Structure formats: structure tokens, C-alpha cells
C-alpha positions as CSV (number, residue, x, y, z in Angstrom):
1,M,99.1,122.1,113.7
2,A,97.9,119.9,110.6
3,K,97.6,122.4,108.4
4,S,101.2,124.0,108.7
5,F,102.4,121.0,106.8
6,E,100.5,121.9,104.0
7,M,101.4,123.8,101.0
8,N,99.5,126.1,98.7
9,M,101.3,125.6,95.4
10,S,99.4,128.2,93.1
11,E,100.5,131.3,95.2
12,G,104.0,132.7,96.4
13,S,107.7,132.1,95.2
14,L,107.6,129.2,93.3
15,L,111.3,127.8,92.8
16,K,111.5,128.4,96.6
17,K,108.5,125.9,97.2
18,I,109.4,123.7,94.5
19,I,112.6,123.1,96.6
20,I,110.8,123.1,100.0
21,Y,108.5,120.3,98.5
22,A,110.9,118.2,96.9
23,L,113.9,118.0,99.4
24,P,111.7,116.0,101.8
25,L,110.5,113.8,98.7
26,V,114.2,113.3,97.3
27,A,115.5,112.2,101.1
28,T,112.3,110.0,101.0
29,N,112.7,108.0,97.8
30,V,116.5,107.6,98.3
31,L,116.0,106.6,101.8
32,Q,113.5,104.2,100.7
33,L,116.1,103.0,98.4
34,L,118.7,102.9,101.0
35,F,117.1,100.8,103.7
36,N,116.0,98.5,100.3
37,A,119.7,98.2,99.6
38,A,120.3,97.2,103.0
39,D,118.6,94.1,102.4
40,V,121.0,93.2,99.7
41,A,124.2,94.2,101.5
42,V,123.0,92.4,104.5
43,L,122.7,89.5,102.7
44,G,125.9,90.1,100.7
45,K,127.8,90.6,103.8
46,F,126.3,88.8,106.8
47,I,124.4,85.6,105.1
48,H,125.5,82.6,107.2
49,D,126.1,80.5,104.2
50,K,129.1,82.5,102.2
51,S,128.8,80.3,99.2
52,M,125.3,80.9,99.0
53,A,125.7,84.9,99.4
54,D,125.9,86.0,95.5
55,A,122.7,83.5,95.1
56,A,121.0,85.2,97.6
57,V,121.7,88.8,96.3
58,A,120.8,87.5,92.5
59,A,117.4,85.9,94.1
60,V,116.5,89.5,95.7
61,G,117.7,91.3,92.7
62,S,115.8,89.2,90.1
63,T,112.4,89.6,91.7
64,G,112.4,93.7,91.6
65,A,111.4,94.1,87.9
66,L,108.9,91.1,88.1
67,I,107.4,92.9,91.2
68,N,107.2,96.2,89.9
69,L,105.3,94.6,86.9
70,I,103.1,92.9,89.2
71,I,101.9,95.8,91.2
72,G,102.7,98.5,88.8
73,L,99.1,98.7,87.5
74,F,97.6,99.0,90.7
75,V,99.9,101.7,92.2
76,G,99.1,103.9,89.5
77,L,95.6,104.4,91.1
78,S,97.2,106.4,93.6
79,V,98.5,109.0,91.4
80,G,95.0,109.3,90.5
81,A,93.9,110.3,93.8
82,N,97.4,112.5,94.1
83,V,96.1,114.3,91.1
84,L,92.6,114.8,92.0
85,I,93.3,115.9,95.9
86,A,95.6,118.2,94.4
87,R,93.1,119.9,92.0
88,Y,90.4,119.8,94.6
89,A,92.9,121.8,96.8
90,G,93.6,124.3,94.1
91,K,89.6,125.1,93.8
92,A,89.4,125.0,97.3
93,D,86.7,122.2,97.1
94,E,87.4,120.3,100.6
95,E,84.3,118.1,100.4
96,S,85.5,116.6,97.5
97,A,89.1,115.9,98.8
98,K,87.7,114.1,101.4
99,K,85.7,111.7,99.3
100,V,88.7,110.8,97.3
101,V,90.8,110.3,100.5
102,G,87.9,108.1,102.1
103,M,87.6,106.0,99.0
104,S,91.4,105.9,98.5
105,M,91.4,103.8,101.6
106,L,89.1,101.7,100.7
107,V,90.7,101.1,97.1
108,S,94.0,100.4,98.6
109,V,93.0,97.5,101.0
110,I,90.9,95.8,98.1
111,L,93.7,96.0,95.3
112,G,96.2,94.9,98.4
113,V,94.3,91.7,98.6
114,V,94.1,91.1,95.0
115,L,97.7,91.6,94.6
116,L,98.4,89.3,97.4
117,V,96.7,86.4,96.0
118,I,98.4,87.2,92.6
119,G,101.8,87.4,93.9
120,Y,101.7,84.6,96.5
121,F,100.3,81.8,94.5
122,G,101.9,82.9,91.0
123,A,105.5,84.0,92.4
124,R,107.3,80.9,91.0
125,T,105.4,80.5,87.6
126,F,106.4,84.0,86.9
127,L,109.9,83.4,87.8
128,N,109.7,80.5,85.4
129,W,108.5,82.8,82.7
130,M,111.5,85.0,83.2
131,D,113.9,81.9,82.9
132,C,115.3,82.6,86.7
133,P,118.2,80.1,87.2
134,E,117.5,76.7,89.1
135,E,120.4,77.6,91.7
136,V,118.3,81.2,92.5
137,I,114.5,80.4,91.9
138,D,113.6,78.7,95.3
139,M,115.1,81.8,97.2
140,A,113.4,84.2,94.5
141,A,110.2,82.7,95.1
142,K,110.2,82.3,99.0
143,Y,111.3,85.9,99.0
144,M,108.3,87.2,96.6
145,R,105.7,85.4,98.5
146,I,106.4,87.0,101.9
147,F,106.7,90.2,99.9
148,F,103.1,89.9,98.7
149,I,101.7,88.8,102.2
150,G,102.0,92.4,103.1
151,M,100.6,94.0,100.2
152,P,97.6,95.2,101.7
153,I,99.4,97.2,104.2
154,M,101.7,98.3,101.7
155,M,99.0,99.6,99.2
156,L,97.7,101.6,102.3
157,Y,101.0,103.3,102.7
158,N,101.4,104.2,99.1
159,F,97.8,105.8,98.8
160,S,98.3,107.4,102.3
161,A,101.7,109.0,101.4
162,S,100.5,109.9,98.0
163,I,97.4,112.0,99.6
164,L,99.8,113.9,102.4
165,R,101.8,115.0,99.3
166,A,99.0,116.2,97.4
167,V,98.8,119.0,99.4
168,G,102.5,119.9,100.2
169,D,103.1,117.5,102.8
170,T,105.9,115.9,102.1
171,L,107.8,115.9,105.4
172,R,105.6,113.6,107.4
173,P,106.0,110.6,105.2
174,L,109.7,111.2,105.2
175,I,109.7,110.9,109.0
176,F,107.6,107.9,109.1
177,L,109.9,106.2,106.5
178,I,112.9,106.9,108.6
179,I,110.8,105.4,111.4
180,G,110.3,102.3,109.4
181,G,113.5,102.1,107.8
182,V,115.7,102.2,111.0
183,I,113.4,99.2,112.0
184,N,113.8,97.5,108.7
185,L,117.6,97.6,109.0
186,G,117.7,96.4,112.7
187,L,115.3,93.5,111.7
188,N,117.7,92.4,108.6
189,I,120.6,92.1,110.9
190,L,118.5,90.4,113.5
191,F,117.0,87.8,111.1
192,V,120.1,87.3,109.1
193,L,123.0,87.6,111.6
194,V,121.1,86.4,114.6
195,F,118.8,83.8,113.2
196,K,120.6,82.6,110.3
197,K,117.7,83.4,107.9
198,D,118.3,84.3,104.3
199,V,115.8,86.0,102.0
200,E,112.9,85.4,103.9
201,G,114.6,87.3,107.2
202,V,114.8,90.5,104.8
203,A,111.4,90.2,103.5
204,I,109.7,90.0,106.9
205,A,111.7,92.7,107.9
206,T,110.6,94.7,104.8
207,V,107.1,94.0,105.5
208,T,107.2,94.8,108.9
209,S,108.6,98.5,108.4
210,Q,106.1,99.2,105.8
211,A,103.2,98.5,107.9
212,I,104.5,100.6,110.6
213,S,104.8,103.4,108.2
214,A,101.6,103.0,107.1
215,V,99.8,102.7,110.5
216,L,101.4,106.2,111.2
217,C,100.3,107.9,107.8
218,I,97.0,106.7,108.5
219,I,96.9,107.9,111.8
220,T,98.2,111.2,110.2
221,L,95.3,111.5,108.0
222,L,92.8,110.7,111.0
223,R,94.0,113.5,112.9
224,S,94.5,115.9,109.9
225,K,92.4,118.8,109.1
226,G,91.5,120.2,105.7
227,Y,92.0,118.4,102.6
228,C,93.8,115.1,103.6
229,H,91.6,114.5,106.3
230,L,90.2,111.0,106.8
231,D,86.6,110.8,107.9
232,V,85.2,107.4,108.6
233,K,82.1,108.2,106.9
234,Y,83.5,109.0,103.4
235,I,85.4,105.6,103.4
236,R,82.9,104.2,100.5
237,F,82.7,104.5,96.7
238,Y,81.9,107.6,94.8
239,K,81.0,107.3,90.9
240,R,82.4,110.4,89.6
241,E,85.4,110.4,91.7
242,L,86.3,106.8,91.1
243,I,86.0,107.4,87.1
244,D,88.0,110.3,87.6
245,M,90.6,108.5,89.8
246,I,90.5,105.5,87.0
247,K,90.8,107.9,83.9
248,I,94.0,109.4,85.9
249,G,95.4,106.5,87.5
250,L,94.8,103.4,85.0
251,P,96.9,104.9,82.3
252,A,99.7,105.8,84.6
253,G,99.3,102.4,86.1
254,L,99.4,100.7,82.9
255,Q,102.4,102.9,81.7
256,G,104.2,101.4,84.8
257,C,103.4,97.9,83.9
258,V,104.0,97.6,80.5
259,F,107.4,99.5,81.5
260,S,108.1,96.8,83.8
261,I,107.2,94.0,81.0
262,S,110.5,95.6,78.9
263,N,112.3,95.7,82.2
264,V,111.4,92.1,82.8
265,M,112.5,91.0,79.3
266,I,115.7,93.0,79.9
267,Q,116.3,90.9,83.3
268,S,115.3,88.1,81.6
269,T,118.2,88.7,79.0
270,I,120.8,89.2,81.8
271,N,119.6,85.9,83.5
272,G,121.3,84.5,80.4
273,F,124.8,85.8,81.2
274,G,124.9,84.0,84.8
275,K,124.4,84.6,88.3
276,T,127.9,86.4,88.6
277,V,126.2,89.1,86.0
278,M,123.0,89.0,87.5
279,A,124.1,89.8,91.1
280,G,126.7,92.7,89.4
281,N,123.3,93.9,87.8
282,T,121.6,93.8,90.9
283,V,124.2,96.0,92.6
284,A,124.4,98.3,89.8
285,S,120.4,98.5,89.8
286,Q,120.6,99.2,93.7
287,L,123.0,102.0,93.0
288,E,121.0,103.8,90.2
289,G,117.9,103.7,92.2
290,F,119.4,106.5,94.3
291,V,120.0,108.5,91.3
292,Y,116.6,107.7,90.0
293,N,114.3,108.1,92.7
294,A,116.0,111.2,93.4
295,C,115.1,112.8,89.9
296,Y,111.6,110.7,90.1
297,S,111.0,113.1,93.1
298,V,111.2,116.2,91.1
299,S,108.7,114.8,88.6
300,L,106.3,113.9,91.4
301,T,106.7,117.7,92.5
302,A,105.9,118.4,89.0
303,L,102.7,116.3,89.1
304,A,101.8,117.9,92.4
305,F,102.4,121.7,91.4
306,V,100.7,121.3,88.0
307,S,97.6,119.9,89.4
308,Q,96.9,122.1,92.2
309,N,97.9,125.4,89.7
310,Y,95.4,123.5,87.1
311,G,92.7,123.9,89.7
312,A,93.6,127.3,90.4
313,K,93.4,127.8,86.7
314,K,96.8,129.4,86.4
315,P,98.3,128.4,83.0
316,E,101.4,130.9,83.0
317,R,102.3,129.2,86.6
318,I,102.0,125.8,85.4
319,R,104.6,126.8,82.4
320,L,107.0,127.9,85.0
321,V,106.5,124.7,86.8
322,V,107.6,123.0,84.0
323,K,110.7,124.8,83.2
324,E,112.0,124.8,86.7
325,T,111.1,121.2,87.4
326,L,112.9,120.4,83.9
327,A,116.2,122.5,85.2
328,V,116.2,121.2,88.8
329,V,115.9,117.6,87.7
330,F,118.6,118.1,84.9
331,V,121.2,119.4,87.2
332,L,120.2,116.9,89.8
333,G,120.8,114.0,87.6
334,L,124.0,115.0,86.0
335,V,125.6,115.8,89.6
336,L,124.4,112.6,91.2
337,G,125.3,110.4,87.8
338,G,128.9,111.8,88.5
339,V,129.1,111.2,91.6
340,M,128.2,107.6,91.4
341,L,130.3,106.7,88.8
342,L,133.4,108.3,90.6
343,L,132.6,106.2,93.8
344,A,131.2,103.1,91.8
345,R,133.8,100.7,92.7
346,P,133.9,101.4,96.5
347,L,130.1,101.8,96.6
348,A,129.6,98.3,94.9
349,S,132.3,96.9,97.4
350,I,129.3,97.8,100.2
351,F,126.8,95.1,98.9
352,N,129.6,92.6,97.5
353,D,133.1,91.6,97.9
354,N,133.5,89.7,94.6
355,P,135.8,91.7,92.4
356,E,134.1,90.3,89.1
357,V,130.6,91.3,90.3
358,I,132.1,94.7,91.2
359,G,133.3,95.1,87.7
360,F,129.9,93.9,86.1
361,A,128.0,96.3,88.2
362,R,130.5,99.4,87.0
363,E,130.2,98.5,83.6
364,R,126.2,99.2,83.6
365,L,126.7,102.1,85.8
366,L,129.1,103.6,83.3
367,I,126.4,103.6,80.5
368,V,123.1,103.9,82.5
369,V,123.9,106.1,85.7
370,T,125.5,109.0,83.8
371,T,122.4,109.7,81.7
372,Y,119.2,109.7,84.3
373,C,119.2,113.4,83.8
374,I,117.3,112.7,80.5
375,C,115.2,109.8,82.2
376,G,114.5,112.6,84.7
377,M,113.1,115.1,82.2
378,M,111.1,112.3,80.7
379,D,109.3,111.6,83.8
380,V,108.9,115.7,84.6
381,L,107.4,115.9,81.0
382,S,105.2,112.7,81.6
383,N,103.8,113.6,85.2
384,T,103.2,117.1,83.4
385,M,101.0,116.0,80.8
386,R,99.2,113.9,83.7
387,G,98.5,116.6,85.8
388,L,97.1,118.4,82.8
389,G,94.5,115.7,82.6
390,K,96.3,113.8,79.5
391,S,97.2,110.7,81.3
392,T,96.3,108.8,78.4
393,T,98.5,110.5,76.1
394,A,101.6,110.4,78.9
395,M,101.2,106.6,78.8
396,I,101.2,106.2,75.1
397,V,104.0,108.3,74.5
398,S,106.0,106.8,77.2
399,L,105.3,103.3,75.9
400,S,105.9,104.0,72.5
401,G,109.3,106.1,73.1
402,S,110.5,103.7,75.7
403,C,108.7,100.4,76.2
404,L,108.3,99.6,72.7
405,F,111.5,100.8,71.1
406,R,113.3,98.6,74.3
407,I,111.2,95.5,73.0
408,L,112.2,96.1,69.2
409,W,116.0,96.6,70.3
410,L,116.0,93.5,72.2
411,H,114.7,91.6,68.8
412,T,117.0,93.4,66.2
413,F,120.1,95.2,67.5
414,F,120.8,93.2,70.5
415,L,120.7,90.0,68.5
416,L,123.1,91.6,65.8
417,N,125.7,91.9,69.0
418,P,124.5,90.3,71.9
419,S,126.5,92.0,74.4
420,R,126.0,93.4,77.7
421,I,126.6,96.9,76.6
422,M,124.2,96.6,73.6
423,L,121.7,95.7,76.3
424,Y,122.4,98.4,78.8
425,I,122.8,101.3,76.2
426,V,119.1,100.7,74.9
427,Y,118.0,102.9,78.2
428,P,119.6,106.1,77.2
429,I,118.8,105.9,73.9
430,S,114.9,105.1,74.6
431,W,115.0,108.1,77.0
432,V,116.3,110.8,74.6
433,L,113.4,109.2,72.1
434,T,110.8,109.9,74.8
435,V,111.7,113.1,75.6
436,G,111.9,114.4,71.9
437,I,108.2,113.1,71.5
438,F,107.1,114.8,74.8
439,L,108.3,118.2,73.5
440,A,106.7,118.1,70.6
441,L,103.2,117.3,72.3
442,Y,103.8,119.8,75.3
443,F,103.6,123.1,73.8
444,P,100.6,122.6,71.9
445,T,98.9,120.7,74.7
446,M,99.9,123.9,76.8
447,K,97.8,126.5,74.3
448,K,95.0,124.3,74.3
449,T,94.8,124.0,78.2
450,T,95.2,127.9,78.4
451,R,92.4,128.6,76.0
452,L,90.2,126.2,78.1
453,L,91.2,127.7,81.6
454,K,90.7,131.2,80.8
455,A,87.5,130.4,79.1
456,D,85.7,128.7,82.3
């Protein structure tokens, strides 16, 4: 039955439920990166023109930060939907939850069409702004245009998966991702190895696999019962729910968007080191993504659990959620980061055979991947504040502690010593700074929240 996939996060053993919820989510995000990494690996290993392998890998890698920048604002609204549905589930308000589900489908399609237009027609202009090298820009623009053609269906998947996770269902999105991901890998090999395509082949494969996952998610929502049921009669705008979704989701989207601005600036700086360093940075970023997404999954767990317990008016349980998710994400990040560093060379060689590229990839991993445990703590605290209704606060802290600091670093310390080391070290320093600010704000915020919940 559909309800067997849902989870009551406001009752029962907390740590057990956190682990049950987080494990499929970790697997989902890691597998998503694995399938995305397959794009880079297939290009690096099987492209028909071997002289173009590094350029093709660099082309796909150079679009990552830019794509995140363009879609970040809109994807943030799916966070708003997640928080609202989780709250309504905590309040046992099924009617309001169904309104948000129906409205989310409409919002996702509209946003997807807007993104299609922006990304398709602006691809080359955006890449020029990033100083993308001439030998890479044509392939990068081609990849982006095809990627953004599939944006409406990708947005539907993001919102649908977020809705399922709001009620504790992290298993079925994982299953749908596996199905789509296997198809993606098969199509990658088919287009690149058999049809002799380059970046356009992996882009088509990515869009196709996302479409399959999205269709499966939507069918699930239509067939589900309870808080995540998609009823056609609810597919319209609701003023109060839309305003609440924007209040929560817009700051989250702005945060992701502005974060991406700093990452785009860093990527632009990396582009100045040449295509070999770009390729090495791309490989390292692919490997780091596994650690980051595993940790970020725990922060999404905190978001759902805090939101549902906020709706159920259980502040002491919220405190316990924060303590346990912080502990889990720190250990997870430390272990995965250590393993990734130990296996850096053999893992990097999966993506590229060039020893120089592998060396540049390991250089970045040594500094960045070993400190993702701190980044995970930052994301847990950020999503905790968001679950408590302080989405704007979370945005301001994250942007000040990380994004603004990184931009200032690029224009001060990096200029004094314009090396790759000085470029990469800004990541862990900014994470430590942001965690410190969040901790200073969390405790008074939690005291105020406790008073408000007990007064209701």
C-alpha cells in the first residue's frame, strides 16, 4: 500500500528513523552523481576522436556551476513544497497537503519552460562571460542547449521527488533513479561508442533518463493515498500556500543561486589555468560530488524531520534531530572524505588516462574532499533553520559566510598568491566560518521557537 512508504517522523525511535530515511536518500544522491559521472567517464574513455577527449570532459565540467546558477533559484521552490507538506503531515492536515502537491506540479512545469528559454538561448553568452576557452566553448554550448530542452520534465522530477520525501518516502525515488540511471548509462555508451557522438550524446541520454524517472514519480503521486496524493482537481494556484512556498523556497533558491555565482567565479579562475587543469578540476569535482551529496542527504533528512516535528509542535524532538543529524553527517563526511583521498588516483583514472589530469585532480581532492564533514554540518544547520521557518536567515548566513567571503578571497588573498592551492583552500575556510555563525544563531532561535510552539 502507498501509505507503507510514508513515515511519521514525530513519533518513535528517532535515530533509527533518521537512518532509515537517510540511507535511500544518500544512495539516491550518490547514484545520481554516479550516473552523471558516467557522462564524463564515457567521454574520457570512449569518445571516437581521442584528441578531443580532454576538451569534451572540460566542456561538460565547465557547465556544471553555470547550470546550477541558472536553475538554482527555481529548484529552491521545491524545498518550499517539501517543508510545507512535511508540516501539514505533522499537523495531520491532509487537505492542505494535497493543495501544495497539486500546485507544485503546475509551478514546476511553468518554471521548467522559463528555464528552457533562458538556458537554450543564453548558453553561449553565459559561457563567454565565464571566459570559457575557445577549444571548449562550442561543445559546452551544445551540451547546455540540449540539457535545457529537457528542463520542464527535470523540474517535474525535482518537485515530485521532493513531495515524496516530505512524507518520508525516500525509497521509491531511489528505485526510479536506478531505472533512469541504468538507461542513462546504456544510452551514453550507445550514442558515444556506437553513433560516434560527443557531448550531445551524453546530454540526450541525461534528458531521456530524467524523463523516465519523472514519469514514474508522477504515476506514483497519482496512485498514492494520503498527504502526497496528486489529485487533478487540486492542480491550480492557492494564494496562501503559494505565498508560504515562496517565503520558504525563494530564499533557498537565492542561496543556491548566489552560491553558484561564487562557484562560477572560481570556475572562471580555473579556466585561466588551461584545459588540462580544467579537466583535472572536473574529475575532482565529480569525485567530491559523491561525498558532498551523501552529506547533503543528511541535511535534507534534517529538513524533513525538523519540518514535520515543527508541525507537530515538538521542540525537544527538534533539538534531538539536530544533534543526531550533526553527528551523523560529521562521521559520514570524515569517513567518505578519507576513503576518497586514499583512492584518489585509481578513481581519477576511471575518468581520464592523462597522468597530468589525475595529478591536478588529486591536488584539489587533498584540500577539499577531506573537509566535507564541515560542509555537511553547515548544510544541516542551514536546513534546520529553514525547517524552523527561518529561510531568509539561513540564506543570509550562508551567503555571508560562504559566498561573499569566497568572492572577497578571490579579490584579496588569491591575488596576492594566484595559485591553485590558494583557490581551493577558500572552500574549507568558508565552511568553518559559516558553521560558526549558524551555531551562534541556532540556540537563541530554538529558544524562541520553543516558546512559540508551547504558546499555541
